[in-house]
Backbone and ligand atoms as CSV (ligand in chain L), in Angstrom:
chain,resi,resn,atom,element,x,y,z
A,1,UNK,N,N,-34.577,40.831,-88.692
A,1,UNK,CA,C,-33.680,39.812,-87.799
A,1,UNK,C,C,-32.325,40.225,-87.997
A,2,UNK,N,N,-31.602,39.719,-86.939
A,2,UNK,CA,C,-30.406,39.991,-87.002
A,2,UNK,C,C,-29.448,38.743,-87.125
A,3,UNK,N,N,-28.384,38.928,-87.736
A,3,UNK,CA,C,-27.550,37.631,-87.944
A,3,UNK,C,C,-26.683,37.247,-86.847
A,4,UNK,N,N,-25.776,36.138,-86.871
A,4,UNK,CA,C,-25.074,35.821,-85.647
A,4,UNK,C,C,-24.069,36.943,-85.420
A,5,UNK,N,N,-23.679,37.050,-84.083
A,5,UNK,CA,C,-22.824,38.057,-83.635
A,5,UNK,C,C,-23.192,39.412,-83.800
A,6,UNK,N,N,-24.328,39.700,-83.883
A,6,UNK,CA,C,-24.836,41.023,-84.009
A,6,UNK,C,C,-25.034,41.839,-82.685
A,7,UNK,N,N,-24.816,43.034,-82.789
A,7,UNK,CA,C,-24.889,43.820,-81.515
A,7,UNK,C,C,-26.434,44.288,-81.576
A,8,UNK,N,N,-27.012,44.066,-80.425
A,8,UNK,CA,C,-28.364,44.303,-80.199
A,8,UNK,C,C,-28.697,45.565,-79.437
A,9,UNK,N,N,-29.476,46.485,-79.779
A,9,UNK,CA,C,-29.711,47.667,-78.969
A,9,UNK,C,C,-30.710,47.265,-78.043
A,10,UNK,N,N,-30.312,47.431,-76.540
A,10,UNK,CA,C,-31.197,47.055,-75.484
A,10,UNK,C,C,-31.699,48.394,-74.567
A,11,UNK,N,N,-31.211,49.429,-74.993
A,11,UNK,CA,C,-31.789,50.647,-74.202
A,11,UNK,C,C,-30.786,51.691,-74.056
A,12,UNK,N,N,-31.342,52.796,-73.291
A,12,UNK,CA,C,-30.577,54.025,-73.159
A,12,UNK,C,C,-29.434,53.747,-71.956
A,13,UNK,N,N,-28.150,54.218,-72.192
A,13,UNK,CA,C,-27.323,54.113,-71.329
A,13,UNK,C,C,-27.557,54.932,-70.093
A,14,UNK,N,N,-28.303,55.990,-70.165
A,14,UNK,CA,C,-28.702,56.728,-69.005
A,14,UNK,C,C,-29.448,56.094,-67.967
A,15,UNK,N,N,-30.379,55.009,-68.524
A,15,UNK,CA,C,-31.074,54.288,-67.442
A,15,UNK,C,C,-30.121,53.491,-66.631
A,16,UNK,N,N,-28.945,53.112,-67.101
A,16,UNK,CA,C,-28.039,52.358,-66.312
A,16,UNK,C,C,-27.184,53.225,-65.291
A,17,UNK,N,N,-26.901,54.458,-65.843
A,17,UNK,CA,C,-26.324,55.420,-65.111
A,17,UNK,C,C,-27.076,55.922,-63.935
A,18,UNK,N,N,-28.407,55.884,-63.879
A,18,UNK,CA,C,-29.218,56.312,-62.785
A,18,UNK,C,C,-29.550,54.963,-62.060
A,19,UNK,N,N,-28.962,53.899,-62.056
A,19,UNK,CA,C,-29.223,52.713,-61.147
A,19,UNK,C,C,-30.334,51.913,-61.752
A,20,UNK,N,N,-30.611,52.160,-62.928
A,20,UNK,CA,C,-31.756,51.178,-63.425
A,20,UNK,C,C,-31.220,49.988,-64.056
A,21,UNK,N,N,-31.953,49.239,-64.639
A,21,UNK,CA,C,-31.650,47.799,-65.151
A,21,UNK,C,C,-32.404,47.838,-66.503
A,22,UNK,N,N,-31.578,47.135,-67.430
A,22,UNK,CA,C,-32.298,47.156,-68.852
A,22,UNK,C,C,-32.446,45.607,-69.134
A,23,UNK,N,N,-33.667,45.439,-69.714
A,23,UNK,CA,C,-34.040,44.014,-69.979
A,23,UNK,C,C,-34.222,43.926,-71.525
A,24,UNK,N,N,-33.889,42.838,-72.175
A,24,UNK,CA,C,-34.242,42.777,-73.436
A,24,UNK,C,C,-33.981,41.216,-73.810
A,25,UNK,N,N,-34.665,40.881,-74.983
A,25,UNK,CA,C,-34.424,39.569,-75.555
A,25,UNK,C,C,-33.411,39.655,-76.548
A,26,UNK,N,N,-32.453,38.983,-76.526
A,26,UNK,CA,C,-31.284,38.898,-77.392
A,26,UNK,C,C,-30.975,37.398,-77.924
A,27,UNK,N,N,-31.313,37.291,-79.079
A,27,UNK,CA,C,-31.384,35.993,-79.620
A,27,UNK,C,C,-31.771,34.869,-78.875
A,28,UNK,N,N,-33.004,35.268,-78.415
A,28,UNK,CA,C,-33.679,34.056,-77.727
A,28,UNK,C,C,-33.474,34.054,-76.149
A,29,UNK,N,N,-32.410,34.784,-75.735
A,29,UNK,CA,C,-32.013,34.850,-74.436
A,29,UNK,C,C,-32.668,36.134,-73.750
A,30,UNK,N,N,-33.084,35.841,-72.493
A,30,UNK,CA,C,-33.623,37.227,-71.774
A,30,UNK,C,C,-32.394,37.649,-71.033
A,31,UNK,N,N,-31.926,38.879,-71.279
A,31,UNK,CA,C,-30.816,39.487,-70.779
A,31,UNK,C,C,-30.974,40.710,-70.006
A,32,UNK,N,N,-30.279,40.660,-68.920
A,32,UNK,CA,C,-30.296,41.840,-67.971
A,32,UNK,C,C,-29.142,42.772,-67.978
A,33,UNK,N,N,-29.172,44.104,-68.170
A,33,UNK,CA,C,-27.868,44.707,-68.104
A,33,UNK,C,C,-27.870,45.644,-67.006
A,34,UNK,N,N,-26.752,45.628,-66.037
A,34,UNK,CA,C,-26.546,46.574,-65.062
A,34,UNK,C,C,-25.433,47.289,-64.968
A,35,UNK,N,N,-25.299,48.254,-64.082
A,35,UNK,CA,C,-23.946,48.856,-64.037
A,35,UNK,C,C,-23.603,48.944,-62.616
A,36,UNK,N,N,-22.337,48.624,-62.256
A,36,UNK,CA,C,-21.891,48.737,-60.897
A,36,UNK,C,C,-20.563,49.355,-60.887
A,37,UNK,N,N,-20.290,50.346,-60.089
A,37,UNK,CA,C,-19.212,51.086,-60.114
A,37,UNK,C,C,-18.570,51.599,-61.418
A,38,UNK,N,N,-19.571,51.732,-62.314
A,38,UNK,CA,C,-19.198,52.389,-63.637
A,38,UNK,C,C,-18.869,51.523,-64.707
A,39,UNK,N,N,-19.123,50.134,-64.226
A,39,UNK,CA,C,-18.818,48.999,-65.271
A,39,UNK,C,C,-20.244,48.209,-65.589
A,40,UNK,N,N,-20.516,48.214,-66.900
A,40,UNK,CA,C,-21.552,47.566,-67.270
A,40,UNK,C,C,-21.337,45.988,-67.229
A,41,UNK,N,N,-22.604,45.158,-67.029
A,41,UNK,CA,C,-22.506,43.903,-67.066
A,41,UNK,C,C,-23.853,43.293,-67.699
A,42,UNK,N,N,-23.797,42.336,-68.646
A,42,UNK,CA,C,-24.895,41.592,-68.989
A,42,UNK,C,C,-24.964,40.167,-68.994
A,43,UNK,N,N,-26.206,39.777,-68.299
A,43,UNK,CA,C,-26.061,38.318,-67.871
A,43,UNK,C,C,-27.540,37.737,-68.279
A,44,UNK,N,N,-27.645,36.621,-68.324
A,44,UNK,CA,C,-28.736,36.003,-68.746
A,44,UNK,C,C,-29.700,35.982,-67.505
A,45,UNK,N,N,-30.961,36.523,-67.695
A,45,UNK,CA,C,-31.781,36.793,-66.525
A,45,UNK,C,C,-32.568,35.381,-66.177
A,46,UNK,N,N,-31.845,34.504,-65.670
A,46,UNK,CA,C,-32.378,33.209,-65.384
A,46,UNK,C,C,-31.288,32.644,-64.390
A,47,UNK,N,N,-31.918,32.437,-63.097
A,47,UNK,CA,C,-31.020,31.927,-62.124
A,47,UNK,C,C,-30.897,30.307,-62.405
A,48,UNK,N,N,-29.589,29.795,-62.330
A,48,UNK,CA,C,-29.458,28.462,-62.592
A,48,UNK,C,C,-29.706,27.580,-61.666
A,49,UNK,N,N,-30.281,27.953,-60.553
A,49,UNK,CA,C,-30.800,27.163,-59.302
A,49,UNK,C,C,-32.462,26.734,-59.962
A,50,UNK,N,N,-33.312,27.521,-60.133
A,50,UNK,CA,C,-34.585,27.189,-60.478
A,50,UNK,C,C,-35.002,27.620,-61.836
A,51,UNK,N,N,-34.282,28.249,-62.697
A,51,UNK,CA,C,-34.529,28.775,-63.934
A,51,UNK,C,C,-35.526,29.955,-64.069
A,52,UNK,N,N,-35.751,30.574,-63.046
A,52,UNK,CA,C,-36.611,31.648,-63.110
A,52,UNK,C,C,-35.967,33.028,-63.115
A,53,UNK,N,N,-36.553,34.008,-63.412
A,53,UNK,CA,C,-35.975,35.444,-63.557
A,53,UNK,C,C,-35.211,35.809,-62.380
A,54,UNK,N,N,-34.401,36.701,-62.658
A,54,UNK,CA,C,-33.405,37.485,-61.610
A,54,UNK,C,C,-33.907,38.835,-61.497
A,55,UNK,N,N,-35.304,39.191,-61.651
A,55,UNK,CA,C,-36.012,40.440,-61.581
A,55,UNK,C,C,-35.880,40.515,-60.101
A,56,UNK,N,N,-35.453,41.974,-59.804
A,56,UNK,CA,C,-35.428,42.232,-58.469
A,56,UNK,C,C,-34.043,41.999,-57.689
A,57,UNK,N,N,-33.231,41.241,-58.457
A,57,UNK,CA,C,-31.942,40.763,-57.640
A,57,UNK,C,C,-31.215,42.039,-57.487
A,58,UNK,N,N,-30.512,41.997,-56.135
A,58,UNK,CA,C,-29.614,43.000,-55.884
A,58,UNK,C,C,-28.447,42.955,-56.606
A,59,UNK,N,N,-27.599,43.989,-56.890
A,59,UNK,CA,C,-26.333,43.994,-57.620
A,59,UNK,C,C,-25.428,44.614,-56.698
A,60,UNK,N,N,-24.325,44.025,-56.250
A,60,UNK,CA,C,-23.640,44.598,-55.193
A,60,UNK,C,C,-22.182,44.291,-55.142
A,61,UNK,N,N,-21.368,45.090,-54.426
A,61,UNK,CA,C,-19.863,44.594,-54.354
A,61,UNK,C,C,-19.950,43.483,-53.578
A,62,UNK,N,N,-18.882,42.710,-53.548
A,62,UNK,CA,C,-18.768,41.439,-52.827
A,62,UNK,C,C,-17.234,41.150,-52.717
A,63,UNK,N,N,-16.967,40.664,-51.429
A,63,UNK,CA,C,-15.410,40.400,-51.338
A,63,UNK,C,C,-14.808,39.311,-52.116
A,64,UNK,N,N,-15.905,38.381,-52.651
A,64,UNK,CA,C,-15.381,37.203,-53.390
A,64,UNK,C,C,-14.880,37.539,-54.808
A,65,UNK,N,N,-15.388,38.734,-55.209
A,65,UNK,CA,C,-14.878,38.988,-56.562
A,65,UNK,C,C,-14.720,40.511,-56.774
A,66,UNK,N,N,-13.716,40.964,-57.486
A,66,UNK,CA,C,-13.569,42.532,-57.624
A,66,UNK,C,C,-14.764,43.110,-58.536
A,67,UNK,N,N,-15.618,42.283,-59.197
A,67,UNK,CA,C,-16.387,42.859,-60.168
A,67,UNK,C,C,-17.787,43.023,-59.464
A,68,UNK,N,N,-17.941,42.517,-58.334
A,68,UNK,CA,C,-19.542,42.396,-57.756
A,68,UNK,C,C,-20.290,41.425,-58.040
A,69,UNK,N,N,-21.398,41.126,-57.478
A,69,UNK,CA,C,-22.315,40.088,-57.881
A,69,UNK,C,C,-23.599,40.406,-57.892
A,70,UNK,N,N,-24.397,39.478,-58.557
A,70,UNK,CA,C,-25.920,39.667,-58.524
A,70,UNK,C,C,-26.314,38.557,-57.636
A,71,UNK,N,N,-27.338,38.958,-56.863
A,71,UNK,CA,C,-27.890,38.037,-55.756
A,71,UNK,C,C,-29.226,37.662,-55.981
A,72,UNK,N,N,-29.563,36.403,-56.171
A,72,UNK,CA,C,-30.746,35.817,-56.457
A,72,UNK,C,C,-31.717,36.105,-55.367
A,73,UNK,N,N,-32.881,36.925,-55.617
A,73,UNK,CA,C,-33.829,37.063,-54.603
A,73,UNK,C,C,-34.532,35.936,-53.868
A,74,UNK,N,N,-34.430,34.819,-54.671
A,74,UNK,CA,C,-35.149,33.602,-53.875
A,74,UNK,C,C,-34.401,32.925,-52.732
A,75,UNK,N,N,-33.176,32.323,-53.111
A,75,UNK,CA,C,-32.512,31.624,-52.062
A,75,UNK,C,C,-31.239,32.211,-51.860
A,76,UNK,N,N,-30.717,33.382,-52.469
A,76,UNK,CA,C,-29.626,33.953,-52.274
A,76,UNK,C,C,-28.200,33.599,-52.786
A,77,UNK,N,N,-28.398,32.765,-53.896
A,77,UNK,CA,C,-27.262,32.426,-54.682
A,77,UNK,C,C,-26.623,33.696,-55.211
A,78,UNK,N,N,-25.361,33.743,-55.058
A,78,UNK,CA,C,-24.580,34.944,-55.638
A,78,UNK,C,C,-23.671,34.522,-57.053
A,79,UNK,N,N,-23.672,35.377,-58.014
A,79,UNK,CA,C,-23.005,35.098,-59.248
A,79,UNK,C,C,-22.112,36.189,-59.675
A,80,UNK,N,N,-20.882,35.877,-59.808
A,80,UNK,CA,C,-20.051,36.978,-60.182
A,80,UNK,C,C,-20.494,37.702,-61.555
A,81,UNK,N,N,-20.623,38.932,-61.504
A,81,UNK,CA,C,-20.993,39.719,-62.541
A,81,UNK,C,C,-20.093,39.609,-63.954
A,82,UNK,N,N,-18.882,39.345,-63.730
A,82,UNK,CA,C,-17.918,39.279,-64.962
A,82,UNK,C,C,-17.724,37.984,-65.445
A,83,UNK,N,N,-17.683,36.881,-64.672
A,83,UNK,CA,C,-17.626,35.598,-65.126
A,83,UNK,C,C,-18.778,34.666,-65.135
A,84,UNK,N,N,-19.911,35.136,-64.316
A,84,UNK,CA,C,-21.193,34.447,-64.178
A,84,UNK,C,C,-21.063,33.222,-63.237
A,85,UNK,N,N,-19.798,33.012,-62.706
A,85,UNK,CA,C,-19.530,31.952,-61.754
A,85,UNK,C,C,-20.613,31.905,-60.630
A,86,UNK,N,N,-21.096,30.688,-60.250
A,86,UNK,CA,C,-21.753,30.637,-59.026
A,86,UNK,C,C,-20.973,30.752,-57.895
A,87,UNK,N,N,-21.073,31.634,-56.901
A,87,UNK,CA,C,-20.046,31.873,-55.743
A,87,UNK,C,C,-20.795,31.203,-54.588
A,88,UNK,N,N,-21.936,30.980,-54.464
A,88,UNK,CA,C,-22.703,30.395,-53.226
A,88,UNK,C,C,-23.794,29.562,-53.755
A,89,UNK,N,N,-23.896,28.368,-52.854
A,89,UNK,CA,C,-25.188,27.529,-53.117
A,89,UNK,C,C,-26.327,28.398,-52.884
A,90,UNK,N,N,-27.597,27.799,-53.272
A,90,UNK,CA,C,-27.774,26.614,-54.044
A,90,UNK,C,C,-27.664,26.591,-55.382
A,91,UNK,N,N,-26.999,27.575,-56.043
A,91,UNK,CA,C,-26.723,27.570,-57.465
A,91,UNK,C,C,-25.278,27.093,-57.659
A,92,UNK,N,N,-25.202,26.179,-58.599
A,92,UNK,CA,C,-23.690,25.842,-59.057
A,92,UNK,C,C,-23.291,25.970,-60.356
A,93,UNK,N,N,-24.225,25.955,-61.379
A,93,UNK,CA,C,-24.058,26.262,-62.759
A,93,UNK,C,C,-23.862,28.015,-62.893
A,94,UNK,N,N,-22.970,28.345,-63.777
A,94,UNK,CA,C,-22.741,29.722,-64.013
A,94,UNK,C,C,-23.877,30.429,-64.697
A,95,UNK,N,N,-23.993,31.536,-64.407
A,95,UNK,CA,C,-24.823,32.443,-65.271
A,95,UNK,C,C,-24.198,32.513,-66.851
A,96,UNK,N,N,-25.051,32.879,-67.644
A,96,UNK,CA,C,-24.383,33.066,-69.127
A,96,UNK,C,C,-24.269,34.751,-68.867
A,97,UNK,N,N,-22.968,35.087,-69.328
A,97,UNK,CA,C,-22.413,36.407,-69.537
A,97,UNK,C,C,-22.459,36.740,-70.981
A,98,UNK,N,N,-22.837,38.066,-71.295
A,98,UNK,CA,C,-22.752,38.624,-72.638
A,98,UNK,C,C,-22.019,39.790,-72.568
A,99,UNK,N,N,-21.244,40.103,-73.879
A,99,UNK,CA,C,-20.696,41.242,-73.930
A,99,UNK,C,C,-21.645,42.444,-74.114
A,100,UNK,N,N,-21.230,43.624,-73.733
A,100,UNK,CA,C,-22.029,44.761,-73.569
A,100,UNK,C,C,-21.100,45.967,-73.847
A,101,UNK,N,N,-21.593,46.842,-74.679
A,101,UNK,CA,C,-20.990,48.161,-75.123
A,101,UNK,C,C,-21.898,49.187,-75.232
A,102,UNK,N,N,-21.290,50.453,-75.255
A,102,UNK,CA,C,-22.245,51.588,-75.624
A,102,UNK,C,C,-21.832,52.241,-76.745
A,103,UNK,N,N,-22.731,52.570,-77.563
A,103,UNK,CA,C,-22.651,53.335,-78.790
A,103,UNK,C,C,-23.692,54.530,-78.799
A,104,UNK,N,N,-23.195,55.739,-78.796
A,104,UNK,CA,C,-24.121,56.970,-79.064
A,104,UNK,C,C,-25.017,56.925,-78.089
A,105,UNK,N,N,-24.654,56.709,-76.609
A,105,UNK,CA,C,-25.744,56.771,-75.754
A,105,UNK,C,C,-26.581,55.659,-75.613
A,106,UNK,N,N,-26.451,54.715,-76.450
A,106,UNK,CA,C,-27.270,53.376,-76.392
A,106,UNK,C,C,-26.461,52.174,-75.858
A,107,UNK,N,N,-27.065,51.334,-75.222
A,107,UNK,CA,C,-26.277,50.046,-74.713
A,107,UNK,C,C,-26.571,48.969,-75.641
A,108,UNK,N,N,-25.546,48.319,-76.071
A,108,UNK,CA,C,-25.789,47.127,-76.945
A,108,UNK,C,C,-25.234,45.878,-76.357
A,109,UNK,N,N,-25.943,44.689,-76.532
A,109,UNK,CA,C,-25.324,43.539,-76.153
A,109,UNK,C,C,-25.191,42.615,-77.397
A,110,UNK,N,N,-24.056,41.833,-77.260
A,110,UNK,CA,C,-23.646,40.898,-78.427
A,110,UNK,C,C,-24.466,39.678,-78.316
A,111,UNK,N,N,-25.131,39.597,-79.336
A,111,UNK,CA,C,-25.689,38.178,-79.476
A,111,UNK,C,C,-24.749,37.045,-79.664
A,112,UNK,N,N,-24.951,36.074,-79.066
A,112,UNK,CA,C,-24.052,34.781,-79.061
A,112,UNK,C,C,-24.107,34.278,-80.462
L,1,LIG,S1,S,-33.954,30.376,-57.474
L,1,LIG,FE1,FE,-31.972,31.445,-57.323
L,1,LIG,S2,S,-31.104,30.633,-55.653
L,1,LIG,FE2,FE,-32.875,29.469,-55.812
């Protein structure tokens, strides 16, 4: 078990570099890690509209934020990848965002 504020290994950085997504459980949260324009983002894999997974969600640039968005595949809500803010209905609550870093080719997410 890891203590509070531990960095959790969630997978290989090369997976992100090739456009893949990493999924892991971090301190009871299902977390997804993606990379967009060379920047890594980790967010809770749970749309705040219906509470279901964001598996299959597009991650793309968006005029509303310089960081890009994750787009829920069900009703199209967009969330800022950096802040988690819900940018479009039908979601209004923010996504939970996690700190992410790379160590020796591995991606780590900070447990809250
Ligand atoms: S479930 Fe995500 S926008 Fe409705």
